[in-house]
C-alpha positions as CSV (number, residue, x, y, z in Angstrom):
1,X,35.8,69.8,33.7
2,X,35.4,66.8,36.0
3,X,35.3,66.5,39.8
4,X,38.6,65.1,41.1
5,X,36.7,63.2,43.9
6,X,33.8,61.5,42.2
7,X,34.6,62.1,38.5
8,X,31.3,63.8,37.7
9,X,31.4,66.2,34.7
10,X,30.9,69.8,35.8
11,X,30.8,73.2,34.1
12,X,34.1,74.9,33.7
13,X,33.0,77.8,36.1
14,X,31.8,75.5,38.8
15,X,33.3,76.0,42.3
16,X,31.7,73.0,44.0
17,X,30.8,69.6,42.8
18,X,27.1,69.1,42.6
19,X,27.6,65.4,43.1
20,X,29.7,65.1,46.2
21,X,30.0,68.7,47.4
22,X,33.7,68.8,47.1
23,X,35.4,72.2,46.4
24,X,36.7,72.5,42.9
25,X,40.0,74.3,42.4
26,X,40.4,75.4,38.8
27,X,43.9,74.3,37.5
28,X,46.2,76.8,36.0
29,X,46.2,77.3,32.3
30,X,42.5,76.3,32.1
31,X,43.2,72.6,31.8
32,X,40.5,70.3,32.9
33,X,40.9,67.4,35.2
34,X,40.2,63.9,33.6
35,X,37.8,61.8,35.6
36,X,39.2,59.0,37.6
37,X,38.6,55.5,36.3
38,X,35.8,53.8,38.1
39,X,35.9,50.1,38.9
40,X,32.7,49.6,37.0
41,X,34.4,50.6,33.8
42,X,36.8,47.6,34.0
43,X,34.3,45.1,35.3
44,X,33.3,42.2,33.0
45,X,29.8,42.6,31.6
46,X,27.2,40.5,33.4
47,X,24.7,38.3,31.5
48,X,21.6,40.3,30.9
49,X,23.3,43.7,31.3
50,X,22.9,46.1,28.3
51,X,25.5,45.3,25.7
52,X,26.7,42.2,27.5
53,X,24.0,39.6,26.5
54,X,23.6,38.0,23.1
55,X,20.7,39.2,21.1
56,X,17.4,37.4,22.0
57,X,16.2,34.8,19.5
58,X,13.6,35.9,17.0
59,X,10.1,35.2,18.2
60,X,8.0,32.9,16.0
61,X,5.0,34.4,14.4
62,X,1.8,33.2,16.0
63,X,-0.8,31.6,13.8
64,X,-4.1,33.3,13.4
65,X,-7.3,31.4,13.8
66,X,-7.8,31.3,10.0
67,X,-4.3,30.0,9.5
68,X,-4.8,27.3,12.1
69,X,-8.0,26.2,10.4
70,X,-6.3,26.1,7.0
71,X,-3.4,24.0,8.3
72,X,-5.9,21.6,10.0
73,X,-7.6,21.2,6.6
74,X,-4.3,20.6,5.0
75,X,-3.4,18.0,7.6
76,X,-6.7,16.2,7.1
77,X,-6.3,16.2,3.3
78,X,-2.8,14.8,3.7
79,X,-4.0,11.9,5.9
80,X,-6.7,11.2,3.3
81,X,-4.2,11.1,0.5
82,X,-1.9,8.8,2.6
83,X,-4.7,6.3,3.0
84,X,-5.5,6.4,-0.7
85,X,-1.8,5.9,-1.4
86,X,-1.8,2.8,0.7
87,X,-4.9,1.4,-1.0
88,X,-3.5,2.1,-4.5
89,X,-0.1,0.5,-3.6
90,X,-2.0,-2.6,-2.5
91,X,-3.8,-2.7,-5.9
92,X,-0.7,-1.9,-7.9
93,X,-1.8,1.6,-9.0
94,X,0.7,4.5,-9.1
95,X,0.9,6.6,-5.9
96,X,-1.0,9.9,-5.8
97,X,0.8,13.3,-6.1
98,X,2.0,15.0,-2.9
99,X,-0.2,17.7,-1.3
100,X,0.2,21.2,-2.7
101,X,2.5,23.7,-0.9
102,X,1.1,26.3,1.5
103,X,0.2,29.6,-0.1
104,X,2.9,32.4,0.0
105,X,2.7,35.3,2.4
106,X,1.5,33.3,5.4
107,X,3.4,31.7,8.2
108,X,5.0,28.3,7.2
109,X,3.0,25.2,8.2
110,X,4.3,23.1,11.1
111,X,6.8,20.4,9.9
112,X,5.1,17.1,9.1
113,X,6.5,13.9,10.4
114,X,8.1,11.9,7.6
115,X,6.0,9.0,6.5
116,X,7.8,5.7,5.5
117,X,5.6,4.0,3.0
118,X,6.0,0.2,2.5
119,X,7.9,-0.9,-0.6
120,X,5.7,-0.8,-3.7
121,X,4.7,-4.1,-5.2
122,X,5.8,-4.4,-8.8
123,X,3.0,-4.2,-11.3
124,X,4.0,-7.5,-12.9
125,X,4.5,-9.4,-9.6
126,X,2.0,-11.6,-7.9
127,X,1.5,-10.9,-4.2
128,X,1.4,-14.5,-3.0
129,X,1.8,-13.5,0.6
130,X,-1.3,-11.3,0.5
131,X,-3.3,-14.1,-1.2
132,X,-2.3,-16.4,1.7
133,X,-3.0,-14.1,4.6
134,X,-5.9,-11.8,3.5
135,X,-8.5,-14.3,4.8
136,X,-7.2,-14.1,8.4
137,X,-7.3,-10.3,8.4
138,X,-11.0,-10.2,8.4
139,X,-12.6,-10.4,11.8
140,X,-15.3,-12.8,10.6
141,X,-13.1,-15.2,8.6
142,X,-13.9,-18.2,10.9
143,X,-17.6,-17.8,10.2
144,X,-17.1,-17.7,6.4
145,X,-14.7,-20.5,6.2
146,X,-16.7,-22.8,8.6
147,X,-20.0,-22.0,6.9
148,X,-18.6,-22.6,3.4
149,X,-17.1,-25.9,4.7
150,X,-20.3,-27.1,6.3
151,X,-22.3,-26.3,3.2
152,X,-20.0,-28.6,1.2
153,X,-21.8,-31.5,2.9
154,X,-24.8,-30.7,0.7
155,X,-24.2,-32.5,-2.6
156,X,-23.7,-30.3,-5.7
157,X,-25.2,-27.3,-3.9
158,X,-22.2,-26.7,-1.6
159,X,-19.5,-26.8,-4.4
160,X,-21.6,-24.5,-6.6
161,X,-22.0,-22.0,-3.7
162,X,-18.3,-22.2,-2.9
163,X,-17.5,-21.5,-6.6
164,X,-19.8,-18.4,-6.4
165,X,-18.0,-17.3,-3.3
166,X,-14.6,-17.6,-5.0
167,X,-15.9,-15.6,-8.0
168,X,-17.1,-12.9,-5.6
169,X,-13.7,-12.7,-4.0
170,X,-12.1,-12.5,-7.5
171,X,-14.3,-9.5,-8.4
172,X,-13.4,-7.7,-5.2
173,X,-9.7,-8.2,-5.6
174,X,-9.8,-7.1,-9.3
175,X,-11.5,-3.9,-8.1
176,X,-8.8,-3.3,-5.5
177,X,-10.9,-4.2,-2.4
178,X,-10.0,-7.6,-1.0
179,X,-11.2,-6.7,2.5
180,X,-13.6,-7.2,4.1
181,X,-14.4,-10.7,3.0
182,X,-17.8,-11.0,1.3
183,X,-20.4,-12.5,3.7
184,X,-21.0,-16.1,2.8
185,X,-24.6,-16.5,1.6
186,X,-25.8,-19.9,0.4
187,X,-28.6,-18.6,-1.8
188,X,-26.7,-15.6,-3.3
189,X,-23.5,-17.5,-4.0
190,X,-25.3,-20.6,-5.2
191,X,-26.8,-18.6,-8.1
192,X,-23.5,-16.9,-8.9
193,X,-21.6,-20.2,-8.8
194,X,-24.1,-22.0,-11.1
195,X,-23.7,-19.2,-13.7
196,X,-19.9,-19.5,-13.4
197,X,-20.1,-23.3,-13.7
198,X,-22.1,-23.1,-17.0
199,X,-19.6,-20.7,-18.5
200,X,-16.6,-22.7,-17.4
201,X,-18.2,-25.9,-18.6
202,X,-18.6,-24.4,-22.1
203,X,-15.0,-23.3,-22.1
204,X,-13.7,-26.6,-20.9
205,X,-15.7,-28.5,-23.5
206,X,-14.2,-26.3,-26.3
207,X,-10.7,-26.7,-24.9
208,X,-11.1,-30.5,-24.4
209,X,-12.3,-31.0,-28.0
210,X,-9.4,-29.0,-29.4
211,X,-6.9,-30.9,-27.2
212,X,-8.3,-34.3,-28.4
213,X,-8.1,-33.2,-32.0
214,X,-4.4,-32.1,-31.6
215,X,-3.4,-35.2,-29.5
216,X,-5.2,-37.9,-31.5
217,X,-2.7,-38.3,-34.3
218,X,0.2,-38.6,-31.9
219,X,-1.7,-41.2,-29.9
220,X,-2.5,-43.3,-33.0
221,X,1.0,-43.2,-34.2
222,X,2.4,-44.1,-30.7
223,X,0.6,-47.4,-30.8
224,X,2.9,-48.7,-33.6
225,X,6.2,-47.6,-32.2
226,X,7.9,-47.3,-28.8
227,X,9.8,-44.2,-29.9
228,X,6.6,-42.6,-31.3
229,X,4.9,-43.4,-28.1
230,X,7.5,-41.4,-26.1
231,X,7.0,-38.5,-28.5
232,X,3.2,-38.8,-28.1
233,X,3.5,-38.6,-24.4
234,X,5.7,-35.5,-24.5
235,X,3.3,-33.9,-26.9
236,X,0.3,-34.7,-24.7
237,X,2.2,-33.3,-21.7
238,X,2.8,-30.1,-23.7
239,X,-0.8,-29.8,-24.6
240,X,-1.8,-30.2,-20.9
241,X,0.5,-27.4,-19.9
242,X,-0.9,-25.1,-22.6
243,X,-4.5,-25.9,-21.6
244,X,-3.6,-25.2,-17.9
245,X,-2.2,-21.7,-18.7
246,X,-5.2,-21.1,-21.0
247,X,-7.7,-21.9,-18.3
248,X,-5.7,-19.9,-15.8
249,X,-6.1,-16.8,-18.0
250,X,-9.7,-17.6,-18.9
251,X,-11.2,-18.2,-15.5
252,X,-10.5,-14.6,-14.1
253,X,-12.1,-13.1,-17.1
254,X,-15.2,-15.3,-16.8
255,X,-15.5,-14.4,-13.1
256,X,-15.1,-10.7,-13.5
257,X,-16.8,-9.9,-16.8
258,X,-19.4,-12.8,-16.9
259,X,-19.2,-12.7,-20.7
260,X,-20.2,-16.0,-22.4
261,X,-18.5,-15.0,-25.7
262,X,-15.1,-14.9,-24.0
263,X,-15.0,-18.7,-24.1
264,X,-14.5,-18.5,-27.9
265,X,-12.1,-15.5,-27.8
266,X,-9.0,-17.6,-28.1
267,X,-6.8,-14.8,-29.4
268,X,-7.7,-12.5,-26.5
269,X,-6.9,-15.1,-23.9
270,X,-3.7,-16.2,-25.5
271,X,-2.6,-12.5,-25.7
272,X,-3.2,-12.1,-22.0
273,X,-0.8,-14.9,-21.3
274,X,1.8,-13.6,-23.7
275,X,1.6,-10.1,-22.3
276,X,3.1,-11.3,-19.0
277,X,4.0,-15.0,-19.0
278,X,5.9,-14.7,-15.7
279,X,2.7,-13.7,-13.9
280,X,0.9,-16.7,-15.2
281,X,3.8,-19.0,-14.3
282,X,3.4,-17.8,-10.7
283,X,-0.3,-18.3,-11.0
284,X,0.2,-21.9,-12.1
285,X,2.5,-22.4,-9.0
286,X,-0.3,-21.0,-6.8
287,X,-2.8,-23.5,-8.4
288,X,-0.5,-26.4,-7.5
289,X,-0.1,-25.0,-3.9
290,X,-3.9,-24.8,-3.6
291,X,-4.3,-28.4,-4.6
292,X,-1.8,-29.3,-2.0
293,X,-3.7,-27.3,0.7
294,X,-6.8,-29.2,-0.2
295,X,-5.1,-32.6,0.1
296,X,-3.8,-31.6,3.6
297,X,-7.4,-31.6,4.7
298,X,-7.6,-35.4,4.2
299,X,-5.8,-35.7,7.6
300,X,-8.3,-36.2,10.4
301,X,-10.9,-38.6,9.1
302,X,-11.3,-36.6,5.9
303,X,-13.4,-34.0,7.7
304,X,-10.7,-31.3,7.4
305,X,-10.9,-31.4,3.6
306,X,-14.2,-29.5,3.8
307,X,-12.4,-26.5,5.4
308,X,-9.1,-26.8,3.6
309,X,-11.0,-26.8,0.3
310,X,-12.9,-23.7,1.4
311,X,-9.7,-21.9,2.3
312,X,-7.8,-23.0,-0.9
313,X,-10.6,-21.7,-3.1
314,X,-10.6,-18.4,-1.3
315,X,-6.8,-18.3,-1.9
316,X,-7.3,-19.0,-5.6
317,X,-10.0,-16.4,-5.8
318,X,-7.5,-13.8,-4.6
319,X,-4.9,-15.1,-7.1
320,X,-7.5,-14.9,-10.0
321,X,-8.3,-11.3,-9.0
322,X,-4.6,-10.4,-9.1
323,X,-4.2,-12.1,-12.5
324,X,-7.1,-10.1,-13.9
325,X,-6.0,-6.7,-12.4
326,X,-2.3,-7.0,-13.3
327,X,-2.8,-8.1,-16.9
328,X,-3.2,-5.3,-19.5
329,X,-6.7,-4.9,-20.9
330,X,-6.8,-6.7,-24.2
């Protein structure tokens, strides 16, 4: 039974409402009085009221100190692998594997920001832009270029020291570390350059002798006929091109390995060129460009040639290092 005044549920034998104190008259037949509809029952639920608000969002699980330390270690390892990846991409090596996933059972690690790696350089391509600009990325490049140029004023000694400096750059690039630039040292690079000169002189003498032997018959025949003279000139031009490519493949090996016997290993040097001829065509173009850079230094009372020659040999040192690193080991 319910109170007709306030709607409170009461026992069937109640005479008075315990809520509002009204007198309760029992209806005939024992029927109970239904409660009056209260305005609250038809009111729209308010936000935050029980049953009217959406369920609260699930709370994220807090990281424990051990988990925080673990994720910090993972982050440091990821940054280290990213730096190694950039170094290996610069040297043409394959990128490293991604970091291992977090162990199961723990809270997921915070999302990492997506890293956009630069486009990888093809293994058979020569990074000419890097060879041009790597010198200027070193904070002490002006000291090295100026000092090498000034030392060229010393007859013989300066050119030997610059050759040793170029060989030093070639070794660093072949090892994948073109920066920082080696510190120019007249005494140290003079000894290295003299050793390189002796090995290159031996190689040049061997190549010149072979070239003369091959070209001499055509030269002798060309004296007796105009047509044969034209054929002789074409044949000599072809020999010069072959010699240029041969020396382009030989010099990096001499600079890096410092092996005197390589001067007589004709099969190995020719195989290096045949393994990637496009690479050595680009290297030959770089050699022509370096010669042009040297000639530009003639402007300005010929003093500029000292520094343009220094820069062009540093440029070619980088090219030689790339030729050695990107040619298969034969």
